[in-house]
C-alpha positions as CSV (number, residue, x, y, z in Angstrom):
1,X,100.8,-125.5,-73.6
2,X,100.8,-122.5,-71.2
3,X,103.7,-124.1,-69.3
4,X,105.6,-124.8,-72.5
5,X,105.1,-121.2,-73.7
6,X,106.2,-119.9,-70.3
7,X,109.4,-121.9,-70.4
8,X,110.1,-120.7,-74.0
9,X,109.6,-117.1,-72.9
10,X,112.0,-117.6,-69.9
11,X,114.6,-119.1,-72.2
12,X,114.2,-116.3,-74.8
13,X,114.3,-113.6,-72.1
14,X,118.0,-114.0,-71.5
15,X,119.9,-111.2,-73.2
16,X,123.1,-111.2,-75.2
17,X,126.5,-112.2,-74.0
18,X,129.5,-109.8,-74.2
19,X,132.4,-112.3,-74.7
20,X,134.9,-109.8,-76.2
21,X,135.9,-106.2,-76.3
22,X,132.9,-104.0,-77.4
23,X,130.5,-107.0,-77.4
24,X,129.7,-109.9,-79.6
25,X,130.3,-108.0,-82.9
26,X,133.1,-105.7,-81.7
27,X,130.9,-102.7,-82.4
28,X,129.7,-101.6,-79.0
29,X,126.1,-102.5,-80.1
30,X,123.9,-105.0,-78.2
31,X,120.8,-106.7,-79.4
32,X,119.3,-106.7,-75.9
33,X,115.8,-105.4,-75.3
34,X,113.6,-105.0,-72.2
35,X,115.9,-102.5,-70.6
36,X,114.9,-99.6,-68.4
37,X,113.6,-96.7,-70.6
38,X,114.6,-94.3,-67.8
39,X,116.4,-94.8,-64.5
40,X,115.3,-94.2,-60.9
41,X,116.5,-91.0,-59.4
42,X,119.2,-92.9,-57.5
43,X,120.3,-94.7,-60.7
44,X,119.9,-98.4,-61.6
45,X,119.9,-100.8,-58.7
46,X,123.3,-102.2,-57.7
47,X,123.3,-106.0,-57.8
48,X,126.8,-106.4,-56.5
49,X,130.2,-104.6,-56.4
50,X,133.7,-105.7,-55.9
51,X,137.1,-104.1,-55.1
52,X,139.5,-105.1,-57.8
53,X,143.1,-104.4,-58.8
54,X,144.3,-101.8,-61.2
55,X,144.0,-101.8,-65.0
56,X,142.0,-100.5,-67.9
57,X,140.7,-103.9,-69.2
58,X,136.9,-104.3,-69.7
59,X,135.4,-107.5,-68.3
60,X,134.0,-110.2,-70.7
61,X,130.8,-112.2,-70.0
62,X,129.7,-115.5,-71.4
63,X,126.7,-117.3,-69.9
64,X,127.0,-117.3,-66.1
65,X,130.7,-116.4,-66.0
66,X,132.5,-113.0,-66.1
67,X,136.2,-112.8,-66.5
68,X,138.1,-109.8,-65.3
69,X,141.8,-109.1,-66.0
70,X,143.6,-106.8,-63.5
71,X,146.7,-106.3,-61.5
72,X,147.3,-106.9,-57.8
73,X,150.8,-105.9,-56.6
74,X,153.3,-107.6,-58.8
75,X,150.9,-110.1,-60.4
76,X,148.6,-109.9,-63.4
77,X,145.4,-111.7,-62.3
78,X,142.8,-113.4,-64.6
79,X,139.8,-113.8,-62.3
80,X,136.5,-115.7,-63.2
81,X,133.4,-114.5,-61.3
82,X,129.9,-115.7,-61.1
83,X,127.8,-113.2,-63.0
84,X,124.9,-113.1,-60.6
85,X,126.9,-112.7,-57.3
86,X,130.4,-111.6,-58.1
87,X,131.8,-114.6,-56.3
88,X,135.2,-115.8,-57.4
89,X,135.2,-119.1,-59.2
90,X,138.9,-119.3,-60.1
91,X,142.0,-117.2,-60.4
92,X,145.2,-117.4,-62.6
93,X,148.2,-115.2,-61.9
94,X,151.4,-114.4,-63.6
95,X,154.3,-112.1,-62.4
96,X,154.6,-108.7,-63.9
97,X,157.0,-105.8,-63.5
98,X,155.4,-103.6,-66.1
99,X,155.9,-99.8,-65.5
100,X,153.9,-97.3,-67.6
101,X,156.5,-94.8,-68.9
102,X,153.9,-92.0,-68.7
103,X,152.9,-92.6,-65.1
104,X,149.6,-94.3,-65.7
105,X,148.7,-97.5,-63.8
106,X,150.5,-100.7,-64.5
107,X,147.5,-103.0,-65.0
108,X,146.3,-104.8,-68.2
109,X,144.8,-102.7,-71.0
110,X,143.3,-105.5,-73.2
111,X,140.0,-107.2,-72.4
112,X,139.7,-111.0,-72.1
113,X,138.2,-112.9,-75.0
114,X,136.0,-115.9,-74.3
115,X,134.7,-118.9,-76.2
116,X,132.6,-121.8,-74.8
117,X,135.7,-123.4,-73.4
118,X,138.6,-120.9,-73.7
119,X,139.7,-117.6,-72.2
120,X,142.4,-115.6,-73.9
121,X,144.2,-112.6,-72.4
122,X,146.9,-110.3,-73.5
123,X,149.0,-108.6,-70.8
124,X,150.6,-105.2,-70.7
125,X,154.0,-106.8,-71.4
126,X,152.7,-108.8,-74.3
127,X,152.1,-112.1,-72.6
128,X,149.4,-114.0,-74.5
129,X,147.7,-116.6,-72.3
130,X,145.0,-119.2,-73.1
131,X,143.1,-120.7,-70.1
132,X,140.3,-123.2,-69.7
133,X,137.2,-121.2,-69.1
134,X,135.7,-123.8,-66.7
135,X,138.7,-124.3,-64.5
136,X,141.3,-121.6,-65.2
137,X,143.8,-124.3,-66.2
138,X,146.7,-123.1,-68.4
139,X,146.5,-124.4,-72.0
140,X,149.4,-122.4,-73.5
141,X,151.3,-119.1,-73.2
142,X,153.4,-117.0,-75.6
143,X,155.7,-114.1,-74.6
144,X,155.1,-112.0,-77.8
145,X,157.2,-109.1,-76.7
146,X,160.4,-111.2,-76.6
147,X,159.6,-113.6,-79.4
148,X,158.7,-111.1,-82.0
149,X,161.2,-108.3,-81.2
150,X,158.5,-105.8,-80.2
151,X,159.8,-102.3,-79.5
152,X,158.5,-100.6,-76.3
153,X,155.0,-99.2,-76.7
154,X,153.8,-95.9,-75.2
155,X,151.5,-97.6,-72.7
156,X,152.4,-101.2,-73.0
157,X,150.5,-103.8,-75.1
158,X,146.8,-102.9,-75.3
159,X,145.1,-104.2,-78.4
160,X,142.6,-106.9,-77.4
161,X,143.1,-110.2,-79.3
162,X,140.5,-111.4,-81.8
163,X,139.3,-115.0,-81.9
164,X,138.3,-115.9,-85.5
165,X,137.3,-119.5,-85.8
166,X,140.2,-121.7,-84.6
167,X,142.8,-118.9,-84.5
168,X,143.7,-116.0,-82.2
169,X,144.7,-112.9,-84.1
170,X,146.9,-110.4,-82.2
171,X,148.3,-107.0,-83.1
172,X,151.7,-107.9,-81.8
173,X,153.7,-105.1,-83.4
174,X,156.8,-107.2,-84.0
175,X,159.7,-106.8,-86.4
176,X,160.5,-107.1,-89.2
177,X,157.1,-108.3,-90.4
178,X,155.2,-109.4,-87.4
179,X,152.8,-106.5,-86.9
180,X,149.9,-108.9,-86.9
181,X,150.2,-112.5,-85.9
182,X,147.8,-115.4,-85.9
183,X,148.1,-118.2,-83.3
184,X,146.4,-121.6,-83.2
185,X,143.7,-121.4,-80.6
186,X,144.2,-125.0,-79.5
187,X,148.0,-125.1,-79.3
188,X,149.3,-121.5,-79.4
189,X,151.5,-122.3,-82.4
190,X,152.1,-119.5,-84.9
191,X,149.8,-119.8,-87.9
192,X,151.0,-116.8,-89.9
193,X,152.6,-113.4,-89.4
194,X,152.3,-110.3,-91.5
195,X,152.8,-106.6,-91.9
196,X,155.8,-104.3,-91.5
197,X,156.2,-100.6,-91.8
198,X,156.9,-100.8,-95.5
199,X,153.3,-102.1,-96.1
200,X,152.3,-98.4,-95.7
201,X,153.9,-96.8,-98.7
202,X,152.2,-93.4,-98.4
203,X,154.1,-92.4,-95.3
204,X,154.7,-88.6,-95.4
205,X,158.3,-87.5,-95.4
206,X,157.8,-85.7,-92.0
207,X,157.5,-89.2,-90.4
208,X,160.9,-90.4,-89.5
209,X,160.7,-93.8,-91.0
210,X,164.3,-94.7,-90.1
211,X,163.8,-94.1,-86.3
212,X,164.8,-97.5,-84.9
213,X,162.7,-99.3,-84.3
214,X,159.3,-97.9,-85.5
215,X,156.3,-98.9,-83.5
216,X,153.7,-101.0,-85.4
217,X,151.0,-101.9,-82.9
218,X,148.4,-99.5,-81.8
219,X,145.6,-99.8,-79.2
220,X,142.7,-100.6,-81.5
221,X,141.8,-104.2,-81.6
222,X,141.6,-106.3,-84.8
223,X,138.1,-106.8,-86.3
224,X,136.7,-109.0,-89.0
225,X,134.0,-107.7,-91.3
226,X,132.3,-109.0,-94.5
227,X,132.5,-106.3,-97.3
228,X,131.3,-107.1,-100.8
229,X,131.1,-110.8,-99.9
230,X,134.7,-110.9,-98.7
231,X,135.9,-111.3,-95.2
232,X,138.4,-108.5,-94.2
233,X,140.6,-108.6,-91.2
234,X,140.8,-104.8,-90.3
235,X,143.8,-103.8,-88.2
236,X,144.0,-100.1,-87.3
237,X,147.7,-100.1,-86.6
238,X,150.0,-97.2,-85.6
239,X,150.8,-96.2,-89.2
240,X,147.1,-96.6,-90.3
241,X,144.5,-99.1,-91.4
242,X,145.5,-102.4,-93.1
243,X,143.1,-105.0,-94.5
244,X,144.2,-108.7,-94.5
245,X,142.8,-112.0,-95.6
246,X,142.1,-113.5,-92.1
247,X,142.9,-117.0,-93.3
248,X,146.4,-116.3,-94.6
249,X,147.4,-112.8,-93.5
250,X,147.9,-111.6,-97.1
251,X,147.5,-107.8,-97.4
252,X,144.6,-106.5,-99.4
253,X,145.1,-102.8,-99.0
254,X,146.6,-100.2,-96.6
255,X,145.7,-96.6,-95.8
256,X,148.2,-94.3,-94.0
257,X,146.3,-92.6,-91.2
258,X,148.2,-91.3,-88.2
259,X,149.2,-88.2,-86.4
260,X,152.3,-86.2,-87.4
261,X,153.1,-86.2,-83.6
262,X,155.5,-89.0,-82.5
263,X,153.8,-89.3,-79.1
264,X,150.4,-90.4,-80.5
265,X,148.3,-93.5,-80.8
266,X,145.4,-94.9,-82.8
267,X,143.1,-96.5,-80.3
268,X,139.5,-96.5,-81.6
269,X,138.1,-99.5,-83.5
270,X,137.4,-99.1,-87.2
271,X,133.6,-98.8,-87.7
272,X,132.2,-100.7,-90.7
273,X,128.9,-99.6,-92.3
274,X,128.1,-101.5,-95.5
275,X,131.1,-101.1,-97.8
276,X,132.5,-98.1,-95.9
277,X,135.0,-97.9,-93.0
278,X,135.2,-95.0,-90.6
279,X,138.5,-94.2,-88.8
280,X,139.2,-91.6,-86.2
281,X,142.0,-90.6,-83.9
282,X,143.0,-87.7,-81.7
283,X,146.4,-85.9,-81.6
284,X,145.4,-83.6,-84.5
285,X,144.4,-86.5,-86.7
286,X,140.7,-86.3,-87.2
287,X,138.4,-88.7,-89.1
288,X,138.1,-90.4,-92.5
289,X,135.5,-92.4,-94.3
290,X,136.7,-95.0,-96.8
291,X,134.9,-96.8,-99.5
292,X,136.1,-100.3,-100.2
293,X,136.4,-101.3,-103.9
294,X,134.2,-104.2,-105.0
295,X,137.2,-106.4,-105.5
296,X,138.4,-105.7,-102.0
297,X,141.9,-104.7,-103.1
298,X,141.7,-101.0,-102.5
299,X,139.8,-98.3,-100.7
300,X,139.2,-94.6,-101.6
301,X,138.5,-91.6,-99.4
302,X,134.9,-90.5,-99.3
303,X,135.6,-87.7,-96.9
304,X,138.4,-86.7,-94.5
305,X,138.2,-84.0,-91.8
306,X,140.5,-83.1,-89.0
307,X,137.7,-81.6,-86.9
308,X,134.6,-83.8,-87.5
309,X,135.6,-86.4,-84.9
310,X,138.8,-87.1,-82.9
311,X,138.4,-90.3,-81.0
312,X,141.0,-90.6,-78.3
313,X,140.5,-94.1,-76.9
314,X,136.8,-94.9,-77.2
315,X,135.1,-96.3,-80.3
316,X,132.4,-94.5,-82.2
317,X,128.9,-96.1,-82.5
318,X,127.6,-96.3,-86.0
319,X,123.8,-96.4,-86.5
320,X,122.1,-95.9,-89.8
321,X,123.6,-92.7,-91.3
322,X,125.0,-91.3,-88.0
323,X,128.0,-91.7,-85.8
324,X,128.0,-91.2,-82.0
325,X,131.3,-90.7,-80.4
326,X,133.6,-88.8,-78.1
327,X,135.9,-86.3,-79.6
328,X,138.9,-84.7,-78.0
329,X,142.4,-85.4,-76.6
330,X,141.9,-84.0,-73.1
331,X,139.1,-83.9,-70.6
332,X,138.6,-80.2,-71.0
333,X,137.6,-79.4,-74.5
334,X,136.2,-82.8,-75.3
335,X,132.6,-83.6,-76.0
336,X,130.1,-86.3,-77.0
337,X,128.8,-85.7,-80.5
338,X,126.7,-86.9,-83.4
339,X,128.2,-86.8,-86.9
340,X,126.5,-87.5,-90.2
341,X,128.2,-90.5,-91.7
342,X,127.8,-89.7,-95.4
343,X,129.7,-86.4,-95.2
344,X,131.2,-85.8,-91.8
345,X,128.9,-83.0,-90.7
346,X,128.7,-82.5,-87.0
347,X,124.9,-82.5,-86.1
348,X,125.1,-81.9,-82.4
349,X,127.6,-82.0,-79.5
350,X,127.5,-81.7,-75.7
351,X,129.1,-78.8,-73.9
352,X,132.9,-78.8,-73.6
353,X,133.3,-76.2,-70.9
354,X,136.5,-75.3,-69.1
355,X,134.8,-75.4,-65.7
356,X,131.8,-77.8,-65.8
357,X,129.3,-78.1,-63.1
358,X,127.8,-81.4,-62.0
359,X,124.3,-80.4,-63.3
360,X,125.5,-79.9,-66.9
361,X,125.7,-82.7,-69.4
362,X,129.5,-82.6,-69.4
363,X,131.3,-85.9,-69.8
364,X,134.8,-84.9,-70.8
365,X,136.1,-88.0,-72.6
366,X,134.2,-91.3,-72.1
367,X,132.8,-94.4,-73.7
368,X,129.4,-95.3,-75.1
369,X,127.5,-98.5,-76.1
370,X,124.1,-98.8,-77.8
371,X,121.2,-101.1,-76.7
372,X,117.4,-101.1,-76.9
373,X,117.3,-97.9,-79.0
374,X,119.4,-95.8,-76.5
375,X,123.0,-95.0,-75.7
376,X,124.6,-95.8,-72.4
377,X,127.4,-93.3,-71.7
378,X,130.1,-93.4,-69.1
379,X,132.1,-90.2,-68.7
380,X,135.6,-90.3,-67.4
381,X,134.7,-88.9,-64.0
382,X,132.1,-91.6,-63.3
383,X,129.0,-90.0,-64.7
384,X,126.8,-92.8,-66.1
385,X,124.0,-91.6,-68.4
386,X,121.2,-92.9,-70.6
387,X,121.0,-90.8,-73.8
388,X,118.5,-90.7,-76.6
389,X,120.0,-92.1,-79.8
390,X,118.7,-89.5,-82.4
391,X,120.4,-87.1,-84.8
392,X,117.6,-84.6,-84.0
393,X,119.2,-83.2,-80.8
394,X,121.1,-84.3,-77.7
395,X,118.8,-85.4,-74.9
396,X,120.0,-87.0,-71.7
397,X,117.2,-89.2,-70.3
398,X,118.8,-90.2,-67.0
399,X,122.1,-90.0,-65.2
400,X,123.7,-91.6,-62.1
401,X,126.9,-91.5,-60.1
402,X,128.4,-93.9,-57.7
403,X,130.8,-93.2,-54.7
404,X,133.2,-95.9,-55.9
405,X,133.8,-94.2,-59.3
406,X,135.6,-90.9,-59.8
407,X,138.5,-90.6,-62.1
408,X,139.7,-92.1,-64.4
409,X,136.8,-94.2,-65.7
410,X,138.3,-95.0,-69.0
411,X,136.9,-98.5,-69.5
412,X,133.9,-99.0,-71.8
413,X,130.7,-100.4,-70.1
414,X,129.7,-104.0,-70.7
415,X,126.1,-105.2,-71.1
416,X,125.1,-108.8,-70.7
417,X,121.7,-110.3,-69.8
418,X,120.4,-106.9,-68.8
419,X,123.2,-106.4,-66.4
420,X,125.5,-103.4,-66.9
421,X,129.1,-103.8,-65.7
422,X,131.1,-100.6,-65.2
423,X,134.7,-100.2,-63.8
424,X,136.8,-97.3,-62.6
425,X,138.5,-95.9,-59.6
426,X,138.4,-93.3,-56.9
427,X,141.2,-91.3,-55.3
428,X,142.3,-92.2,-51.8
429,X,143.4,-89.2,-49.8
430,X,146.7,-89.5,-48.0
431,X,147.6,-92.8,-49.6
432,X,151.1,-93.6,-51.0
433,X,151.6,-93.1,-54.7
434,X,151.1,-96.8,-55.4
435,X,147.9,-97.0,-53.4
436,X,146.4,-93.6,-54.2
437,X,143.6,-95.2,-56.3
438,X,141.0,-97.8,-55.5
439,X,139.5,-99.8,-58.4
440,X,136.0,-101.2,-58.4
441,X,133.8,-103.4,-60.6
442,X,130.0,-102.7,-60.2
443,X,127.1,-104.7,-61.5
444,X,123.9,-102.8,-62.2
445,X,120.4,-104.1,-63.0
446,X,119.0,-102.6,-66.2
447,X,116.0,-105.0,-66.6
448,X,112.7,-103.2,-67.2
449,X,110.9,-105.8,-65.1
């Protein structure tokens, strides 16, 4: 009996997987327990680290495999690694000549999505690829940018696909009505396509609706949530939020929510709490809380505030009646804050100083995930911190830095089986423009024992 109980305990001790962007539920929240309550002075132990190519895509973890999507030279690389060692198991490459029009790096922006036997990636040029998770063998591929007449995006394609049952749902951004497209997971064939700009009838006159062609896709990934017993496919697109029936693509409701500035994006995931949906964006946009009607066909504004929260590219964490998130468009002037969900009141915020010192709890912009009752925060200059998750006050429990990470660290942390995976880069002095940054993937041990 003792042996059996020991085996059961060992089997149960394995933590959650992180098979898609922002974890198993797309919320940045992990069910893992048994994590370090505070970190050693030098930070969590480094289990392994690896030099990788450029990009902003977070890794995905399922079982003993981690898939990382990055760019090396003129190739986009899908690389499968052994979780425990970082050893490469297989690689798949495709040519790319993507050039970011604003001068950011040319790597992928969207995280891989994993099932027990499939790996789906979405490249910066809109190449949708389905590989075999065990071998890396190509199952199918779609060039969505060309096939669906997608206008050039600000920073390339960057919304992570969503696997829902036997279909892959992608915010393609095509015209005339291919803003969101569902593909068959097994074959890659188009299941349905939906949404054009006219599905957002409340567009203010100040938005030039006739600017050809209007961008439809944003950088927030599609999400599925059950509200009032109905499954809603929530797509936070460039014009705003749209709810669809995930089986058919039929529109349920739309809510116009975007900046008046043309050079702007919606990039943070919608956050669902009960029958309410929280939205936030930077570029003078702010935040809104919506209440979905019982019939699922409409949503009303509970509150809307330009200053309560301005998520730039990281998603807010919703816990109970509070929201934890990064607010601000630029590093200077941005902060990590706690907002009361029911009315948008800012409860606390970290300093947002013009000239921060390393000893201050300054993060600039960053990303956060929640696990074991605490927040794990990664600031954009590589500051990794463990923060108490409470609306009472801001309290940083521990912090760590690593020589491989400097700026920008814009990719959200990934937690799987008590291992934390963080990515970012450091500047290389004297290097050519193309080689001025080195990118790294680091695996840390967060197990309490």
